[in-house]
N, CA, C and O of each residue as an XYZ file, in Angstrom:
736
protein
N      -9.933      4.113    -24.519
C      -9.338      3.014    -25.300
C      -7.961      2.706    -24.713
O      -7.001      3.449    -24.917
N      -7.887      1.604    -23.988
C      -6.654      1.229    -23.323
C      -5.744      0.609    -24.263
O      -4.547      0.723    -24.001
N      -6.090     -0.050    -25.349
C      -5.188     -0.852    -26.172
C      -4.117     -0.016    -26.818
O      -3.016     -0.521    -27.041
N      -4.386      1.278    -27.142
C      -3.312      2.026    -27.803
C      -2.627      3.068    -26.896
O      -1.927      3.941    -27.409
N      -2.799      3.005    -25.632
C      -2.333      3.943    -24.754
C      -1.421      3.277    -23.694
O      -1.539      2.105    -23.335
N      -0.503      4.147    -23.234
C       0.350      3.724    -22.058
C      -0.267      4.469    -20.819
O      -0.407      5.689    -20.738
N      -0.611      3.551    -19.876
C      -1.392      4.094    -18.729
C      -0.485      3.940    -17.523
O       0.077      2.858    -17.358
N      -0.307      4.878    -16.718
C       0.374      4.739    -15.372
C      -0.698      4.263    -14.401
O      -1.800      4.809    -14.339
N      -0.360      3.280    -13.683
C      -1.257      2.739    -12.727
C      -1.823      3.681    -11.659
O      -2.907      3.466    -11.116
N      -1.013      4.777    -11.371
C      -1.436      5.768    -10.476
C      -2.434      6.707    -10.977
O      -2.985      7.512    -10.226
N      -2.711      6.616    -12.379
C      -3.641      7.459    -13.008
C      -5.112      6.782    -12.968
O      -6.133      7.371    -13.325
N      -5.067      5.527    -12.503
C      -6.414      4.779    -12.540
C      -7.035      4.847    -11.162
O      -6.489      4.383    -10.160
N      -8.230      5.463    -11.173
C      -8.928      5.578     -9.834
C      -9.744      4.374     -9.548
O      -9.913      4.046     -8.374
N     -10.279      3.666    -10.541
C     -11.044      2.469    -10.339
C     -10.489      1.358    -11.117
O      -9.729      1.566    -12.063
N     -10.867      0.112    -10.725
C     -10.322     -1.123    -11.313
C     -10.724     -1.164    -12.853
O     -11.816     -0.698    -13.181
N      -9.946     -1.660    -13.719
C     -10.271     -1.792    -15.072
C     -11.107     -3.095    -15.223
O     -10.649     -4.141    -14.763
N     -12.171     -3.079    -15.774
C     -13.055     -4.223    -16.117
C     -13.253     -4.311    -17.670
O     -13.749     -3.403    -18.337
N     -12.818     -5.480    -18.158
C     -12.921     -5.721    -19.528
C     -13.742     -6.914    -19.809
O     -13.636     -7.930    -19.123
N     -14.629     -6.805    -20.889
C     -15.360     -7.965    -21.268
C     -14.463     -9.070    -22.018
O     -13.636     -8.652    -22.828
N     -14.560    -10.252    -21.832
C     -13.840    -11.274    -22.566
C     -12.434    -11.440    -22.117
O     -12.038    -10.974    -21.048
N     -11.677    -12.109    -22.944
C     -10.232    -12.408    -22.523
C      -9.344    -11.185    -22.703
O      -9.671    -10.272    -23.462
N      -8.250    -11.177    -22.017
C      -7.264    -10.173    -22.141
C      -5.987    -10.837    -22.694
O      -5.524    -11.821    -22.118
N      -5.425    -10.338    -23.763
C      -4.228    -10.892    -24.325
C      -3.071     -9.900    -24.258
O      -3.209     -8.729    -24.611
N      -1.895    -10.416    -23.782
C      -0.709     -9.573    -23.839
C       0.113    -10.074    -24.912
O       0.605    -11.200    -24.841
N       0.311     -9.250    -25.985
C       1.056     -9.815    -27.113
C       2.549     -9.811    -26.912
O       3.298    -10.611    -27.473
N       2.949     -8.842    -26.060
C       4.432     -8.835    -25.629
C       4.494     -8.409    -24.211
O       3.601     -7.728    -23.706
N       5.636     -8.841    -23.511
C       5.826     -8.444    -22.169
C       4.993     -9.417    -21.258
O       4.287    -10.320    -21.706
N       5.153     -9.134    -19.970
C       4.586     -9.983    -18.885
C       3.536     -9.180    -18.123
O       3.534     -7.950    -18.143
N       2.663     -9.892    -17.465
C       1.755     -9.170    -16.532
C       2.476     -9.156    -15.245
O       2.792    -10.218    -14.710
N       2.761     -7.979    -14.702
C       3.548     -7.725    -13.579
C       2.619     -7.253    -12.437
O       1.885     -6.273    -12.563
N       2.685     -7.959    -11.381
C       1.845     -7.594    -10.125
C       2.798     -6.739     -9.277
O       3.762     -7.250     -8.707
N       2.503     -5.377     -9.200
C       3.331     -4.529     -8.589
C       3.069     -4.301     -7.025
O       3.592     -3.331     -6.477
N       2.356     -5.085     -6.386
C       2.127     -4.937     -4.964
C       2.268     -6.362     -4.266
O       1.628     -7.330     -4.676
N       3.063     -6.425     -3.289
C       3.251     -7.635     -2.552
C       2.037     -8.199     -1.981
O       1.254     -7.472     -1.369
N       1.811     -9.529     -2.147
C       0.614    -10.166     -1.617
C      -0.560    -10.134     -2.554
O      -1.656    -10.543     -2.171
N      -0.371     -9.652     -3.801
C      -1.352     -9.574     -4.742
C      -1.047    -10.659     -5.773
O       0.113    -11.055     -5.886
N      -2.039    -11.168     -6.542
C      -1.844    -12.159     -7.533
C      -3.003    -12.438     -8.415
O      -3.782    -11.531     -8.707
N      -3.148    -13.589     -8.834
C      -4.312    -14.085     -9.603
C      -5.351    -14.593     -8.695
O      -5.087    -15.536     -7.949
N      -6.503    -14.048     -8.701
C      -7.546    -14.432     -7.756
C      -8.532    -15.499     -8.346
O      -9.133    -15.221     -9.384
N      -8.706    -16.587     -7.791
C      -9.508    -17.616     -8.271
C     -10.832    -17.792     -7.452
O     -11.316    -18.916     -7.319
N     -11.383    -16.749     -6.936
C     -12.543    -16.847     -6.077
C     -13.783    -17.285     -6.714
O     -14.762    -17.576     -6.028
N     -13.794    -17.350     -8.028
C     -15.024    -17.810     -8.746
C     -15.076    -19.355     -8.885
O     -16.048    -19.939     -9.363
N     -13.909    -19.999     -8.410
C     -13.855    -21.461     -8.421
C     -14.668    -21.947     -7.204
O     -14.859    -21.249     -6.208
N     -15.150    -23.256     -7.374
C     -15.908    -23.815     -6.242
C     -14.972    -24.309     -5.270
O     -13.864    -24.685     -5.652
N     -15.315    -24.354     -3.968
C     -14.484    -24.843     -2.905
C     -14.572    -26.259     -2.693
O     -15.689    -26.729     -2.905
N     -13.636    -27.092     -2.313
C     -13.666    -28.502     -2.061
C     -14.362    -28.710     -0.744
O     -15.037    -27.828     -0.214
N     -14.165    -29.968     -0.207
C     -14.857    -30.322      0.947
C     -13.974    -29.992      2.204
O     -14.393    -30.085      3.358
N     -12.787    -29.622      1.878
C     -11.949    -29.204      3.071
C     -12.080    -27.759      3.469
O     -12.962    -27.071      2.956
N     -11.289    -27.288      4.311
C     -11.298    -25.921      4.729
C     -10.378    -24.978      3.813
O      -9.154    -25.102      3.861
N     -10.925    -24.134      3.068
C     -10.214    -23.413      2.119
C      -9.499    -22.193      2.819
O     -10.117    -21.446      3.577
N      -8.142    -22.031      2.518
C      -7.473    -20.942      3.162
C      -7.010    -19.807      2.214
O      -6.639    -18.726      2.671
N      -7.036    -20.055      0.960
C      -6.722    -19.052      0.006
C      -7.146    -19.563     -1.500
O      -7.129    -20.744     -1.846
N      -7.486    -18.578     -2.238
C      -7.776    -18.774     -3.710
C      -6.914    -17.788     -4.426
O      -7.222    -17.484     -5.578
N      -5.890    -17.271     -3.874
C      -5.007    -16.289     -4.465
C      -3.693    -16.830     -4.849
O      -2.936    -17.177     -3.941
N      -3.296    -16.957     -6.165
C      -1.980    -17.358     -6.562
C      -1.108    -16.122     -6.523
O      -1.133    -15.274     -7.414
N      -0.307    -16.056     -5.410
C       0.460    -14.758     -5.277
C       1.980    -15.081     -5.160
O       2.772    -14.242     -4.730
N       2.366    -16.350     -5.563
C       3.833    -16.628     -5.372
C       4.226    -17.792     -6.375
O       3.667    -18.887     -6.310
N       5.131    -17.530     -7.228
C       5.637    -18.440     -8.158
C       7.138    -18.126     -8.351
O       7.605    -17.006     -8.562
N       7.805    -19.262     -8.249
C       9.415    -18.975     -8.457
C      10.008    -20.325     -8.958
O       9.623    -21.433     -8.587
N      10.988    -20.076     -9.842
C      11.863    -21.227    -10.287
C      13.273    -20.891     -9.890
O      13.593    -19.705     -9.812
N      14.121    -21.820     -9.641
C      15.499    -21.598     -9.373
C      16.335    -22.761     -9.091
O      15.854    -23.893     -9.138
N      17.525    -22.555     -8.808
C      18.499    -23.578     -8.429
C      19.004    -23.417     -7.003
O      18.994    -22.318     -6.449
N      19.455    -24.546     -6.405
C      20.133    -24.413     -5.066
C      21.191    -25.480     -5.121
O      21.227    -26.323     -6.017
N      22.086    -25.410     -4.090
C      23.175    -26.228     -3.950
C      23.037    -27.218     -2.750
O      23.282    -26.811     -1.615
N      22.660    -28.485     -2.969
C      22.527    -29.413     -1.981
C      23.812    -29.866     -1.404
O      24.804    -29.829     -2.133
N      23.922    -30.295     -0.166
C      25.120    -30.641      0.444
C      24.878    -31.960      1.268
O      23.821    -32.124      1.876
N      25.848    -32.858      1.269
C      25.830    -34.025      2.148
C      26.252    -33.562      3.576
O      27.229    -32.828      3.721
N      25.501    -34.000      4.635
C      25.868    -33.470      5.942
C      25.496    -34.562      6.994
O      24.633    -35.413      6.779
N      26.153    -34.477      8.047
C      25.881    -35.360      9.218
C      24.922    -34.647     10.164
O      24.838    -33.419     10.159
N      24.174    -35.442     11.000
C      23.239    -34.777     11.977
C      24.064    -34.346     13.258
O      23.626    -33.455     13.986
N      25.184    -34.944     13.508
C      26.067    -34.548     14.695
C      26.924    -33.480     14.255
O      26.819    -32.362     14.760
N      27.834    -33.754     13.278
C      28.769    -32.902     12.650
C      28.493    -32.790     11.133
O      28.559    -33.775     10.398
N      28.190    -31.586     10.706
C      27.823    -31.422      9.173
C      28.988    -31.979      8.358
O      28.746    -32.765      7.442
N      30.220    -31.620      8.638
C      31.347    -31.973      7.834
C      31.443    -31.389      6.490
O      30.632    -30.523      6.163
N      32.348    -31.776      5.690
C      32.561    -31.273      4.301
C      32.724    -32.550      3.403
O      32.825    -33.673      3.899
N      32.743    -32.318      2.094
C      32.893    -33.425      1.155
C      33.453    -32.801     -0.263
O      33.363    -31.592     -0.477
N      33.955    -33.583     -1.085
C      34.326    -33.171     -2.353
C      33.263    -33.664     -3.380
O      32.916    -34.845     -3.391
N      32.770    -32.778     -4.209
C      31.547    -33.078     -5.036
C      32.033    -33.117     -6.574
O      32.739    -32.238     -7.068
N      31.598    -34.162     -7.209
C      31.670    -34.258     -8.660
C      30.372    -33.854     -9.379
O      30.364    -33.488    -10.554
N      29.281    -33.941     -8.611
C      27.964    -33.461     -9.037
C      27.270    -32.937     -7.778
O      27.209    -33.601     -6.743
N      26.731    -31.668     -7.922
C      26.128    -31.027     -6.863
C      25.090    -30.027     -7.430
O      25.365    -28.832     -7.540
N      23.827    -30.571     -7.808
C      22.873    -29.794     -8.414
C      21.570    -29.891     -7.762
O      21.273    -30.961     -7.231
N      20.718    -28.865     -7.734
C      19.476    -28.762     -7.272
C      18.531    -27.806     -8.021
O      18.923    -26.658     -8.231
N      17.322    -28.194     -8.437
C      16.379    -27.201     -9.072
C      15.040    -27.313     -8.285
O      14.622    -28.370     -7.812
N      14.410    -26.104     -8.195
C      13.180    -26.130     -7.589
C      12.200    -25.211     -8.302
O      12.553    -24.330     -9.085
N      10.850    -25.502     -7.948
C       9.721    -24.598     -8.390
C       8.943    -24.464     -7.141
O       8.622    -25.424     -6.441
N       8.629    -23.131     -6.873
C       7.830    -22.809     -5.709
C       6.516    -22.288     -6.208
O       6.486    -21.277     -6.908
N       5.446    -22.929     -5.879
C       4.156    -22.434     -6.232
C       3.284    -22.252     -4.899
O       2.854    -23.196     -4.235
N       3.107    -21.034     -4.636
C       2.389    -20.754     -3.344
C       3.187    -21.348     -2.144
O       4.351    -20.999     -1.950
N       2.578    -22.213     -1.371
C       3.371    -22.727     -0.191
C       4.014    -24.124     -0.420
O       4.431    -24.792      0.527
N       4.080    -24.553     -1.749
C       4.603    -25.934     -2.018
C       5.881    -25.703     -2.852
O       5.894    -24.914     -3.796
N       6.937    -26.410     -2.473
C       8.253    -26.408     -3.125
C       8.398    -27.771     -3.715
O       8.420    -28.759     -2.982
N       8.502    -27.864     -5.042
C       8.839    -29.051     -5.732
C      10.362    -29.036     -6.080
O      10.868    -27.987     -6.478
N      11.078    -30.134     -5.945
C      12.567    -30.045     -6.128
C      13.063    -31.381     -6.714
O      12.462    -32.449     -6.592
N      14.196    -31.204     -7.348
C      15.020    -32.329     -7.821
C      16.437    -32.104     -7.381
O      16.909    -30.976     -7.517
N      17.130    -33.033     -6.889
C      18.467    -32.810     -6.476
C      19.354    -34.011     -6.811
O      18.834    -35.120     -6.935
N      20.705    -33.832     -6.966
C      21.627    -34.923     -7.098
C      22.934    -34.477     -6.518
O      23.386    -33.372     -6.820
N      23.555    -35.273     -5.709
C      24.861    -35.113     -5.202
C      25.620    -36.421     -5.365
O      25.159    -37.510     -5.022
N      26.821    -36.236     -5.913
C      27.844    -37.319     -6.047
C      29.063    -36.843     -5.291
O      29.655    -35.853     -5.721
N      29.476    -37.437     -4.242
C      30.592    -36.950     -3.372
C      31.450    -37.995     -2.856
O      31.064    -39.162     -2.776
N      32.647    -37.597     -2.489
C      33.642    -38.473     -1.789
C      34.331    -37.597     -0.752
O      34.251    -36.369     -0.726
N      35.035    -38.379      0.125
C      35.775    -37.668      1.189
C      34.920    -36.918      2.250
O      35.354    -35.942      2.861
N      33.741    -37.409      2.421
C      32.845    -36.769      3.427
C      33.295    -36.938      4.843
O      33.719    -38.025      5.234
N      33.210    -35.848      5.652
C      33.745    -35.934      6.971
C      32.651    -35.733      8.009
O      32.983    -35.499      9.171
N      31.348    -35.811      7.662
C      30.210    -35.665      8.590
C      30.186    -36.846      9.562
O      30.833    -37.869      9.340
N      29.449    -36.682     10.606
C      29.193    -37.685     11.586
C      27.726    -37.723     12.001
O      27.027    -36.716     11.886
N      27.296    -38.758     12.435
C      25.814    -38.967     12.889
C      25.060    -39.519     11.753
O      25.604    -40.279     10.951
N      23.739    -39.141     11.649
C      22.880    -39.670     10.578
C      23.019    -38.855      9.286
O      23.413    -37.688      9.303
N      22.687    -39.498      8.184
C      22.823    -38.899      6.930
C      21.668    -37.798      6.723
O      20.503    -37.964      7.085
N      22.160    -36.672      6.098
C      21.187    -35.572      5.736
C      21.677    -35.034      4.490
O      22.863    -35.132      4.176
N      20.785    -34.454      3.747
C      21.132    -33.648      2.547
C      20.551    -32.235      2.887
O      19.342    -32.034      2.997
N      21.464    -31.320      3.036
C      21.078    -29.941      3.432
C      21.118    -29.001      2.152
O      21.425    -29.427      1.038
N      20.806    -27.787      2.396
C      20.798    -26.726      1.408
C      19.558    -26.536      0.718
O      19.572    -25.878     -0.321
N      18.354    -27.081      1.203
C      17.126    -26.731      0.533
C      16.881    -25.313      0.407
O      17.394    -24.547      1.222
N      16.119    -24.865     -0.570
C      16.122    -23.364     -0.864
C      15.161    -22.596      0.079
O      15.221    -21.368      0.121
N      14.267    -23.293      0.844
C      13.356    -22.611      1.748
C      13.244    -23.383      3.034
O      13.410    -24.602      2.990
N      12.983    -22.801      4.150
C      12.724    -23.430      5.426
C      11.370    -24.047      5.372
O      10.424    -23.385      4.945
N      11.212    -25.334      5.798
C       9.967    -26.053      5.842
C       8.931    -25.432      6.750
O       9.278    -24.745      7.711
N       7.675    -25.662      6.462
C       6.550    -25.117      7.368
C       6.655    -25.730      8.743
O       7.151    -26.844      8.909
N       6.156    -24.949      9.779
C       6.327    -25.385     11.093
C       5.291    -26.434     11.506
O       5.453    -27.158     12.488
N       4.164    -26.483     10.666
C       3.104    -27.399     10.881
C       3.117    -28.658     10.042
O       2.411    -29.613     10.365
N       3.930    -28.690      8.933
C       3.778    -29.889      8.016
C       5.212    -30.511      7.911
O       6.198    -29.790      7.760
N       5.283    -31.705      7.986
C       6.525    -32.313      7.769
C       6.240    -33.767      7.282
O       5.085    -34.189      7.224
N       7.278    -34.495      6.946
C       6.920    -35.909      6.432
C       7.615    -36.323      5.182
O       8.489    -35.602      4.702
N       7.278    -37.420      4.648
C       7.866    -37.878      3.456
C       7.738    -36.909      2.294
O       6.730    -36.218      2.146
N       8.854    -36.868      1.414
C       8.940    -35.849      0.334
C       8.805    -36.434     -1.016
O       8.383    -35.742     -1.943
N       9.133    -37.645     -1.176
C       9.124    -38.188     -2.566
C       9.968    -39.422     -2.702
O       9.966    -40.310     -1.851
N      10.700    -39.452     -3.813
C      11.510    -40.721     -4.119
C      12.920    -40.338     -3.977
O      13.320    -39.195     -4.196
N      13.755    -41.434     -3.562
C      15.079    -41.335     -3.377
C      15.785    -42.473     -4.122
O      15.323    -43.613     -4.055
N      16.863    -42.208     -4.814
C      17.760    -43.264     -5.458
C      19.099    -43.002     -4.971
O      19.606    -41.885     -5.076
N      19.715    -44.026     -4.423
C      21.090    -43.880     -3.808
C      21.927    -45.039     -4.223
O      21.526    -46.198     -4.122
N      23.153    -44.694     -4.716
C      24.249    -45.660     -4.965
C      25.402    -45.552     -4.031
O      25.814    -44.442     -3.694
N      25.915    -46.602     -3.617
C      26.977    -46.709     -2.643
C      26.733    -45.977     -1.305
O      27.664    -45.491     -0.662
N      25.490    -45.921     -0.927
C      25.122    -45.331      0.361
C      24.783    -46.575      1.268
O      23.812    -47.306      1.078
N      25.675    -46.715      2.241
C      25.557    -47.918      3.154
C      24.180    -47.926      3.817
O      23.788    -46.936      4.434
N      23.434    -49.048      3.695
C      22.166    -49.209      4.317
C      22.097    -50.624      4.964
O      23.049    -51.399      4.880
N      20.994    -50.924      5.581
C      20.842    -52.140      6.245
C      19.995    -53.081      5.323
O      19.023    -52.665      4.692
N      20.424    -54.359      5.289
C      19.748    -55.360      4.448
C      18.285    -55.467      4.864
O      17.976    -55.503      6.055
N      17.418    -55.517      3.918
C      16.032    -55.628      4.135
C      15.386    -54.317      4.386
O      14.204    -54.321      4.730
N      16.022    -53.196      4.257
C      15.391    -51.900      4.515
C      15.542    -51.104      3.169
O      16.402    -51.421      2.348
N      14.628    -50.005      2.966
C      14.693    -49.149      1.914
C      14.981    -47.742      2.446
O      14.668    -47.434      3.596
N      15.595    -46.863      1.578
C      15.857    -45.528      2.062
C      14.518    -44.632      1.794
O      13.769    -44.756      0.825
N      14.400    -43.801      2.755
C      13.343    -42.802      2.546
C      13.824    -41.438      3.004
O      14.559    -41.320      3.985
N      13.383    -40.368      2.254
C      13.815    -39.011      2.605
C      12.673    -38.264      3.075
O      11.583    -38.350      2.510
N      12.894    -37.463      4.185
C      11.751    -36.612      4.717
C      12.355    -35.273      5.281
O      13.520    -35.164      5.663
N      11.485    -34.342      5.284
C      11.873    -33.042      5.849
C      11.051    -32.800      7.097
O       9.829    -32.949      7.094
N      11.743    -32.423      8.170
C      11.026    -32.139      9.482
C      10.629    -30.768      9.399
O      11.118    -30.042      8.533
N       9.705    -30.307     10.303
C       9.270    -28.967     10.440
C      10.331    -27.963     10.744
O      11.214    -28.250     11.552
N      10.303    -26.803     10.147
C      11.318    -25.767     10.411
C      12.789    -26.017     10.026
O      13.704    -25.546     10.701
N      13.001    -26.778      8.909
C      14.339    -27.175      8.522
C      14.585    -26.933      6.981
O      13.683    -26.699      6.176
N      15.883    -27.017      6.691
C      16.303    -26.662      5.293
C      17.104    -28.041      4.942
O      17.978    -27.987      4.077
N      16.854    -29.135      5.525
C      17.510    -30.369      5.117
C      16.610    -31.568      5.097
O      15.556    -31.556      5.733
N      17.003    -32.641      4.361
C      16.286    -33.832      4.293
C      16.987    -34.819      5.119
O      18.211    -34.922      5.037
N      16.236    -35.611      5.974
C      16.803    -36.685      6.731
C      16.689    -37.964      5.722
O      15.649    -38.220      5.115
N      17.753    -38.651      5.630
C      17.677    -39.947      4.942
C      17.719    -41.033      5.913
O      18.745    -41.300      6.539
N      16.553    -41.701      6.057
C      16.221    -42.777      6.959
C      16.028    -44.091      6.235
O      16.043    -44.150      5.005
N      15.840    -45.182      7.043
C      15.564    -46.519      6.355
C      14.294    -47.052      7.050
O      14.006    -46.870      8.233
N      13.546    -47.768      6.096
C      12.275    -48.357      6.684
C      12.359    -49.862      6.247
O      12.703    -50.174      5.107
N      12.037    -50.751      7.182
C      12.027    -52.124      6.780
C      11.117    -52.433      5.755
O       9.982    -51.959      5.810
N      11.489    -53.234      4.736
C      10.638    -53.694      3.670
C       9.349    -54.337      4.324
O       9.465    -55.153      5.239
N       8.167    -53.962      3.851
C       6.962    -54.502      4.379
C       6.381    -53.576      5.488
O       5.315    -53.900      6.011
N       6.979    -52.521      5.847
C       6.468    -51.608      6.787
C       7.142    -51.636      8.174
O       7.829    -52.606      8.496
N       6.971    -50.659      8.942
C       7.560    -50.542     10.287
C       8.113    -49.170     10.471
O       8.029    -48.277      9.628
N       8.707    -49.067     11.685
C       9.263    -47.704     12.023
C      10.562    -47.486     11.238
O      11.185    -48.422     10.737
N      10.924    -46.251     11.158
C      12.177    -45.906     10.500
C      13.370    -45.777     11.451
O      13.217    -45.498     12.641
N      14.566    -45.990     10.883
C      15.847    -45.887     11.615
C      16.703    -44.948     10.804
O      16.553    -44.804      9.590
N      17.579    -44.336     11.502
C      18.509    -43.320     10.746
C      19.512    -44.170      9.891
O      19.753    -45.356     10.119
N      20.040    -43.469      8.934
C      21.094    -43.922      8.014
C      22.354    -43.243      8.464
O      22.470    -42.019      8.508
N      23.351    -44.153      8.817
C      24.677    -43.484      9.208
C      25.274    -42.716      8.028
O      25.238    -43.147      6.875
N      25.830    -41.542      8.388
C      26.524    -40.711      7.350
C      27.566    -41.569      6.674
O      28.361    -42.259      7.312
N      27.528    -41.497      5.330
C      28.466    -42.221      4.484
C      29.406    -41.150      3.785
O      28.969    -40.112      3.290
N      30.725    -41.509      3.797
C      31.712    -40.575      3.399
C      31.707    -40.525      1.825
O      32.443    -39.708      1.271
N      30.954    -41.316      1.124
C      30.894    -41.242     -0.352
C      29.649    -41.867     -0.816
O      29.333    -42.973     -0.376
N      28.897    -41.231     -1.692
C      27.673    -41.753     -2.208
C      27.289    -40.938     -3.458
O      27.872    -39.899     -3.769
N      26.263    -41.479     -4.156
C      25.547    -40.786     -5.269
C      24.104    -40.876     -4.934
O      23.511    -41.955     -4.945
N      23.532    -39.737     -4.634
C      22.139    -39.645     -4.145
C      21.331    -38.669     -4.977
O      21.746    -37.529     -5.185
N      20.171    -39.119     -5.457
C      19.194    -38.356     -6.103
C      17.881    -38.384     -5.462
O      17.386    -39.471     -5.165
N      17.262    -37.267     -5.219
C      15.978    -37.141     -4.562
C      15.067    -36.175     -5.323
O      15.460    -35.068     -5.690
N      13.832    -36.640     -5.543
C      12.892    -35.749     -6.200
C      11.617    -35.769     -5.229
O      11.193    -36.826     -4.764
N      11.077    -34.610     -4.975
C       9.894    -34.529     -4.159
C       9.302    -33.212     -3.857
O       9.422    -32.316     -4.693
N       8.700    -33.007     -2.792
C       7.998    -31.749     -2.472
C       8.006    -31.628     -0.954
O       8.131    -32.579     -0.182
N       7.854    -30.323     -0.607
C       7.586    -30.033      0.831
C       6.876    -28.647      0.950
O       6.723    -27.934     -0.042
N       6.473    -28.310      2.119
C       5.578    -27.135      2.234
C       6.302    -26.033      3.162
O       6.968    -26.340      4.151
N       6.102    -24.792      2.749
C       6.792    -23.694      3.373
C       5.715    -22.824      4.117
O       6.056    -21.816      4.735
């Protein structure tokens, strides 16, 4: 009878198999071994190539985004500097906002300080960007993307109606909000 006993995991020689649902009325289910998690192998696979059915990583937290230039990162004074993230497996979902003045960066505009380094094989657009007082080119819209192996977002511009992207020159003051995702 497991329900009324305290069991040390080292005392169990074989896995516990229980019929029906398992309910924890208090406390958390803690996975005590790295790389272990919730196994979904009974689910059907899609048409792509499946690489894992194990949920072994979940995390929520905050980070401190920073305005920076691609040539010289520089410094700035912030009135708002917030970032929140949720990491589920290899996907990082995030929201950030920076409001700054007195920026000294040079080169193209970036927002650094992402909580994890991006995957070496996956890069690209990450989501939506809203920017006030960020100098752009007439007829272009801002886009944010993360390149492989980086902890920053590049803020570029794409001509309305499609076309290639161009860099956005670092601006010494702006209000920037970005919401999106990237892979690690």
